[in-house]
C-alpha positions in Angstrom: -14.0 14.6 54.3 -16.0 11.4 54.5 -18.8 10.2 52.2 -21.3 10.8 55.0 -20.4 14.5 55.1 -21.1 14.8 51.4 -24.5 13.2 52.0 -25.3 15.6 54.8 -24.4 18.7 52.8 -26.6 17.7 49.9 -29.4 16.8 52.3 -29.1 20.2 54.0 -29.1 21.9 50.6 -32.3 20.1 49.7 -33.9 21.1 53.1 -33.1 24.7 52.4 -34.6 24.5 48.9 -37.7 22.7 50.1 -38.3 25.2 52.9 -37.4 28.1 50.6 -35.2 29.4 53.4 -33.7 28.4 56.6 -35.6 25.4 58.1 -34.2 26.0 61.6 -31.1 25.3 63.6 -32.6 22.4 65.6 -33.7 20.5 62.5 -30.2 21.0 60.9 -28.5 19.8 64.1 -30.7 16.8 64.6 -30.4 15.8 61.0 -26.6 15.9 61.2 -26.4 14.0 64.4 -28.8 11.4 63.0 -26.7 10.9 59.9 -23.5 10.4 62.0 -25.2 8.0 64.3 -26.6 6.0 61.4 -23.2 5.9 59.7 -21.5 4.8 62.9 -24.0 2.0 63.3 -23.5 0.9 59.7 -19.7 0.7 60.3 -20.2 -1.4 63.4 -22.5 -3.8 61.6 -20.0 -4.0 58.7 -17.1 -4.8 61.1 -19.0 -7.6 62.8 -20.3 -9.2 59.6 -16.8 -9.0 57.9 -14.7 -10.0 60.9 -13.9 -13.5 59.4 -13.1 -12.0 56.0 -11.0 -9.3 57.6 -8.7 -11.9 59.3 -7.7 -13.2 55.9 -7.0 -9.9 54.2 -3.7 -8.2 54.9 -5.1 -4.7 54.7 -7.9 -5.4 57.3 -6.3 -8.0 59.5 -5.4 -5.4 62.2 -8.9 -4.1 62.6 -10.1 -4.3 66.2 -12.7 -7.1 65.8 -10.6 -9.1 63.3 -7.5 -8.9 65.6 -9.5 -10.0 68.6 -9.0 -6.7 70.5 -12.8 -6.3 70.7 -15.4 -9.0 71.0 -18.4 -9.4 68.7 -21.3 -10.6 70.8 
């Protein structure tokens, strides 16, 4: 389970407590989708920013951007 999943579960718990009940399926679904989109965007930004550092590190040298498999425009 990833860190983003732990954040989603605690957010959903807070939503239930704030609403004092079920806040609705659509709100739960959109919150979850939004969290995963935001996490994906953060990972992409991190890979682009760290591409030069990743080339120098053995553990991260094979990542797609660092290895040149994907371009970073």
